[in-house]
Each structure stands twice: as C-alpha cells, then as structure tokens.
ZAVO-93404 format. One record per residue (C-alpha): residue number from 0; residue in one letter; x, y, z. Coordinates in pm, whole numbers, padded with zeros to 5 digits. Layout:
<recs>
+-----+---------+--------+--------+--------+
| num | residuo |     px |     py |     pz |
+-----+---------+--------+--------+--------+
| NUM |       A |      X |      Y |      Z |
...
+-----+---------+--------+--------+--------+
</recs>
This chain:
<recs>
+-----+---------+--------+--------+--------+
| num | residuo |     px |     py |     pz |
+-----+---------+--------+--------+--------+
|   0 |       X |  12294 |  11986 |  11404 |
|   1 |       X |  12099 |  12340 |  11432 |
|   2 |       X |  11788 |  12381 |  11235 |
|   3 |       X |  11854 |  12613 |  10974 |
|   4 |       X |  11548 |  12864 |  10954 |
|   5 |       X |  11344 |  12911 |  10662 |
|   6 |       X |  11360 |  13244 |  10555 |
|   7 |       X |  11054 |  13482 |  10592 |
|   8 |       X |  10856 |  13663 |  10326 |
|   9 |       X |  10685 |  13988 |  10293 |
|  10 |       X |  10359 |  13805 |  10239 |
|  11 |       X |  10417 |  13571 |  10566 |
|  12 |       X |  10536 |  13841 |  10753 |
|  13 |       X |  10236 |  14085 |  10662 |
|  14 |       X |  09983 |  13791 |  10769 |
|  15 |       X |  10098 |  13659 |  11013 |
|  16 |       X |  09804 |  13654 |  11343 |
|  17 |       X |  09862 |  13535 |  11702 |
|  18 |       X |  09526 |  13407 |  11836 |
|  19 |       X |  09571 |  13275 |  12199 |
|  20 |       X |  09945 |  13362 |  12236 |
|  21 |       X |  10269 |  13524 |  12107 |
|  22 |       X |  10373 |  13396 |  11777 |
|  23 |       X |  10740 |  13319 |  11683 |
|  24 |       X |  10840 |  13341 |  11329 |
|  25 |       X |  11219 |  13278 |  11230 |
|  26 |       X |  11433 |  13411 |  10975 |
|  27 |       X |  11739 |  13301 |  11058 |
|  28 |       X |  12076 |  13427 |  11197 |
|  29 |       X |  11869 |  13516 |  11496 |
|  30 |       X |  11610 |  13752 |  11371 |
|  31 |       X |  11256 |  13666 |  11456 |
|  32 |       X |  10923 |  13825 |  11437 |
|  33 |       X |  10730 |  13826 |  11779 |
|  34 |       X |  10364 |  13828 |  11711 |
|  35 |       X |  10101 |  13917 |  12005 |
|  36 |       X |  09732 |  13853 |  12013 |
|  37 |       X |  09720 |  14243 |  12003 |
|  38 |       X |  09834 |  14281 |  11686 |
|  39 |       X |  10185 |  14444 |  11792 |
|  40 |       X |  10492 |  14267 |  11549 |
|  41 |       X |  10785 |  14361 |  11699 |
|  42 |       X |  11148 |  14215 |  11549 |
|  43 |       X |  11401 |  14055 |  11784 |
|  44 |       X |  11745 |  13938 |  11694 |
|  45 |       X |  11897 |  13679 |  11960 |
|  46 |       X |  12310 |  13675 |  11989 |
|  47 |       X |  12553 |  13524 |  12218 |
|  48 |       X |  12734 |  13818 |  12429 |
|  49 |       X |  13123 |  13841 |  12273 |
|  50 |       X |  13237 |  13838 |  12653 |
|  51 |       X |  12967 |  13618 |  12875 |
|  52 |       X |  12880 |  13428 |  12571 |
|  53 |       X |  12538 |  13413 |  12723 |
|  54 |       X |  12210 |  13456 |  12500 |
|  55 |       X |  12085 |  13799 |  12498 |
|  56 |       X |  11807 |  13925 |  12318 |
|  57 |       X |  11799 |  14269 |  12180 |
|  58 |       X |  11486 |  14467 |  12026 |
|  59 |       X |  11528 |  14605 |  11692 |
|  60 |       X |  11194 |  14790 |  11640 |
|  61 |       X |  10812 |  14756 |  11550 |
|  62 |       X |  10696 |  14657 |  11204 |
|  63 |       X |  10567 |  14788 |  10936 |
|  64 |       X |  10820 |  15089 |  11054 |
|  65 |       X |  11101 |  14834 |  11001 |
|  66 |       X |  11007 |  14646 |  10748 |
|  67 |       X |  11168 |  14267 |  10685 |
|  68 |       X |  11445 |  14410 |  10429 |
|  69 |       X |  11557 |  14646 |  10683 |
|  70 |       X |  11512 |  14434 |  10984 |
|  71 |       X |  11760 |  14214 |  10782 |
|  72 |       X |  12003 |  14482 |  10709 |
|  73 |       X |  11994 |  14586 |  11085 |
|  74 |       X |  12073 |  14220 |  11167 |
|  75 |       X |  12389 |  14195 |  10946 |
|  76 |       X |  12514 |  14523 |  11099 |
|  77 |       X |  12472 |  14375 |  11432 |
|  78 |       X |  12625 |  14028 |  11330 |
|  79 |       X |  12966 |  14244 |  11215 |
|  80 |       X |  12982 |  14375 |  11518 |
|  81 |       X |  12961 |  14065 |  11696 |
|  82 |       X |  13250 |  13912 |  11478 |
|  83 |       X |  13455 |  14248 |  11626 |
|  84 |       X |  13389 |  14137 |  11961 |
|  85 |       X |  13157 |  14420 |  11997 |
|  86 |       X |  12853 |  14425 |  12207 |
|  87 |       X |  12547 |  14572 |  11981 |
|  88 |       X |  12351 |  14682 |  12297 |
|  89 |       X |  12654 |  14821 |  12483 |
|  90 |       X |  12762 |  15024 |  12184 |
|  91 |       X |  12385 |  15164 |  12194 |
|  92 |       X |  12435 |  15297 |  12509 |
|  93 |       X |  12723 |  15453 |  12469 |
|  94 |       X |  12583 |  15606 |  12125 |
|  95 |       X |  12292 |  15734 |  12362 |
|  96 |       X |  12570 |  15894 |  12598 |
|  97 |       X |  12717 |  16072 |  12333 |
|  98 |       X |  12424 |  16216 |  12189 |
|  99 |       X |  12308 |  16311 |  12529 |
| 100 |       X |  12639 |  16484 |  12605 |
| 101 |       X |  12627 |  16660 |  12219 |
| 102 |       X |  12252 |  16759 |  12299 |
| 103 |       X |  12411 |  16952 |  12576 |
| 104 |       X |  12701 |  17111 |  12457 |
| 105 |       X |  12500 |  17409 |  12328 |
| 106 |       X |  12648 |  17719 |  12156 |
| 107 |       X |  12612 |  17939 |  12476 |
| 108 |       X |  12783 |  17666 |  12670 |
| 109 |       X |  13088 |  17621 |  12443 |
| 110 |       X |  13094 |  17983 |  12412 |
| 111 |       X |  13124 |  17987 |  12799 |
| 112 |       X |  13424 |  17794 |  12792 |
| 113 |       X |  13559 |  17986 |  12525 |
| 114 |       X |  13510 |  18297 |  12733 |
| 115 |       X |  13695 |  18140 |  12986 |
| 116 |       X |  14009 |  18084 |  12802 |
| 117 |       X |  14024 |  18454 |  12724 |
| 118 |       X |  13926 |  18596 |  13030 |
| 119 |       X |  14249 |  18336 |  13167 |
| 120 |       X |  14450 |  18603 |  12904 |
| 121 |       X |  14442 |  18888 |  13112 |
| 122 |       X |  14225 |  19137 |  12888 |
| 123 |       X |  14072 |  19419 |  13013 |
| 124 |       X |  13723 |  19433 |  13133 |
| 125 |       X |  13595 |  19688 |  12843 |
| 126 |       X |  13739 |  19419 |  12617 |
| 127 |       X |  13605 |  19133 |  12776 |
| 128 |       X |  13275 |  19253 |  12842 |
| 129 |       X |  13227 |  19393 |  12449 |
| 130 |       X |  13389 |  18998 |  12368 |
| 131 |       X |  13094 |  18822 |  12548 |
| 132 |       X |  12791 |  19120 |  12467 |
| 133 |       X |  12874 |  19005 |  12069 |
| 134 |       X |  12768 |  18616 |  12030 |
| 135 |       X |  12521 |  18722 |  12390 |
| 136 |       X |  12306 |  18980 |  12194 |
| 137 |       X |  12297 |  18891 |  11855 |
| 138 |       X |  12329 |  18500 |  11805 |
| 139 |       X |  12247 |  18329 |  12156 |
| 140 |       X |  11896 |  18445 |  12155 |
| 141 |       X |  11890 |  18256 |  11756 |
| 142 |       X |  12001 |  17939 |  11861 |
| 143 |       X |  11900 |  17878 |  12218 |
| 144 |       X |  11889 |  17535 |  12320 |
| 145 |       X |  12035 |  17425 |  11990 |
| 146 |       X |  12351 |  17143 |  12016 |
| 147 |       X |  12645 |  17310 |  11833 |
| 148 |       X |  12657 |  17013 |  11624 |
| 149 |       X |  12334 |  17120 |  11472 |
| 150 |       X |  12445 |  17415 |  11429 |
| 151 |       X |  12479 |  17528 |  11015 |
| 152 |       X |  12645 |  17818 |  10836 |
| 153 |       X |  12250 |  17926 |  10716 |
| 154 |       X |  12189 |  17924 |  11077 |
| 155 |       X |  12443 |  18186 |  11179 |
| 156 |       X |  12379 |  18372 |  10849 |
| 157 |       X |  12030 |  18400 |  10949 |
| 158 |       X |  12068 |  18511 |  11277 |
| 159 |       X |  12300 |  18835 |  11169 |
| 160 |       X |  12068 |  18937 |  10886 |
| 161 |       X |  11897 |  19200 |  11091 |
| 162 |       X |  12240 |  19335 |  11179 |
| 163 |       X |  12355 |  19356 |  10787 |
| 164 |       X |  11983 |  19504 |  10760 |
| 165 |       X |  12033 |  19791 |  10984 |
| 166 |       X |  12381 |  19873 |  10814 |
| 167 |       X |  12558 |  19800 |  11083 |
| 168 |       X |  12860 |  19592 |  10889 |
| 169 |       X |  13146 |  19652 |  11127 |
| 170 |       X |  12893 |  19476 |  11393 |
| 171 |       X |  12879 |  19193 |  11126 |
| 172 |       X |  13248 |  19118 |  11087 |
| 173 |       X |  13292 |  19108 |  11453 |
| 174 |       X |  13021 |  18885 |  11519 |
| 175 |       X |  13126 |  18651 |  11226 |
| 176 |       X |  13488 |  18673 |  11389 |
| 177 |       X |  13371 |  18573 |  11700 |
| 178 |       X |  13149 |  18279 |  11583 |
| 179 |       X |  13433 |  18160 |  11416 |
| 180 |       X |  13661 |  18155 |  11730 |
| 181 |       X |  13412 |  17960 |  11901 |
| 182 |       X |  13310 |  17699 |  11647 |
| 183 |       X |  13718 |  17686 |  11619 |
| 184 |       X |  13737 |  17626 |  11994 |
| 185 |       X |  13446 |  17307 |  11926 |
| 186 |       X |  13666 |  17186 |  11677 |
| 187 |       X |  13987 |  17172 |  11872 |
| 188 |       X |  13796 |  17030 |  12146 |
| 189 |       X |  13702 |  16714 |  11951 |
| 190 |       X |  13270 |  16875 |  11970 |
| 191 |       X |  13274 |  16930 |  11606 |
| 192 |       X |  13466 |  16768 |  11280 |
| 193 |       X |  13449 |  17066 |  11088 |
| 194 |       X |  13394 |  17431 |  11125 |
| 195 |       X |  13062 |  17533 |  10930 |
| 196 |       X |  13113 |  17908 |  10957 |
| 197 |       X |  13436 |  17885 |  10819 |
| 198 |       X |  13285 |  18079 |  10518 |
| 199 |       X |  13007 |  18292 |  10610 |
| 200 |       X |  13204 |  18630 |  10616 |
| 201 |       X |  13183 |  18621 |  10264 |
| 202 |       X |  12802 |  18663 |  10223 |
| 203 |       X |  12807 |  19001 |  10367 |
| 204 |       X |  12958 |  19335 |  10268 |
| 205 |       X |  13274 |  19467 |  10406 |
| 206 |       X |  13269 |  19774 |  10625 |
| 207 |       X |  13379 |  20080 |  10448 |
| 208 |       X |  13695 |  20174 |  10648 |
| 209 |       X |  13707 |  20580 |  10668 |
| 210 |       X |  14011 |  20724 |  10702 |
| 211 |       X |  14090 |  21035 |  10885 |
| 212 |       X |  14153 |  21377 |  10637 |
| 213 |       X |  14518 |  21431 |  10585 |
| 214 |       X |  14732 |  21710 |  10505 |
| 215 |       X |  14997 |  21748 |  10232 |
| 216 |       X |  15328 |  21821 |  10342 |
| 217 |       X |  15356 |  22171 |  10059 |
| 218 |       X |  15033 |  22270 |  10238 |
| 219 |       X |  15168 |  22247 |  10588 |
| 220 |       X |  15365 |  22600 |  10622 |
| 221 |       X |  15050 |  22743 |  10552 |
| 222 |       X |  14850 |  22569 |  10778 |
| 223 |       X |  15107 |  22685 |  11048 |
| 224 |       X |  15079 |  23013 |  10931 |
| 225 |       X |  14718 |  23034 |  10944 |
| 226 |       X |  14728 |  22920 |  11324 |
| 227 |       X |  15009 |  23188 |  11413 |
| 228 |       X |  14730 |  23426 |  11360 |
| 229 |       X |  14408 |  23235 |  11453 |
| 230 |       X |  14203 |  23327 |  11773 |
| 231 |       X |  14241 |  22980 |  11890 |
| 232 |       X |  14261 |  23072 |  12256 |
| 233 |       X |  14001 |  23217 |  12493 |
+-----+---------+--------+--------+--------+
</recs>
C-alpha cells in the first residue's frame, strides 16, 4: 500500500534547505519540491504517461515565483488532463507550437494572404495598387512585427489618428474598410475568433459627400439660349 505524503505547509516550503545533497519534499499526488544546496527550489510533478505508462517527471516552475497553492492548482489541472488520457508535456509542446505560429501571423502577412485572394479576382492593376497601398502606408508602420492576435480596436484607432487629424476622412473610410476585410479574412481562416476592428468606423467622422451642381428643368431653355450665342469655339 502506497504511503500518503503529508501535505506541505508554507512554513516548511519557505524554510526548506539542502545541506550536502538535494532534498525532495513531497506534497502528495505526485507533487514535490526539489531543494538544491544552492538554494534553488523547483516544483516537479511525477506521473505515469497515459499511453506508455512510464513514470515521467514534469518541471512546473521555481519557488517562490510559483507558490505552494499555485503548484497544487497546476497539479490538479494536470491530473484532470491525465484522466482524459492527455499527456501534459505533449499538450505543452503543441501549445508552444501554436503560439509560435500565432506570433508569425502578423498583420502584414495576413494582409498579403488576403491580397493574394484579391489579385485572383482579376481586378485592374491600378485598383490592386490602391488596395495594397492603403494598409501598407497607413497601418503596417504601426503594427510591424505584432501578431494579429495581439491587435485591438485601439491599435487601429491610434494608427489612423494622424490621418483623421489631417482631415483625410475619405482615406480613413477606405483604410477602415480594408482593415476589416483583412481581419474578417483572419477570422474565416480560423486565425482569430472575432474581429476586434468591427466597430472602429464609428469612432471617426464620416466624409462629406459633395454633389456636382445641377440645373433645374425650368432653367434648361435659358441655358440652351445662352450656349447658342456664346462664343465657345476658338
């Protein structure tokens, strides 16, 4: 019958010292504190791999950065994974790879992917150039190297503030539209759960639409008479 370890106390953990060799203090459930003669204290968890059934040791973190209570919380989370047949180290590796891939998905990269789709639709070169230059000139400098998952509505609002201040409201409208197209593309590609830029257009004034001067129908005869006598030819 396995001997149940007596749970550690905060006082024991804090006072633990190793003199000539490493000291292991057990808290139960596979959790232990490894104390080295240098004074370094490390939380570890011993468990059996769900597939191979081999005994495995996982380093959780160092004390006091990771407290006794926090180490116990992590232990219970890992035990819950093991109960589902999930190896915590494999999950950790997959999470790290996912985060690495996420960090590589910058706004510029996703914009390039989105732009490739635009190019495939047979748009004119002038139109394509205008579409690309819009985010390249106005957004890229403000979000260079930032993962798309780290971008917020405020990020884009601050990037467009200089454009707004200069009075180029039509440019603000176009840039806002393209930001949303890129971010929606990221959502559809399952790189984002939601588009944080959905409502940023509400922050800015709308550009004033200026209509061309028109002539009323009743004024048309007078206009035609004026044109007939006007010297409009060289």
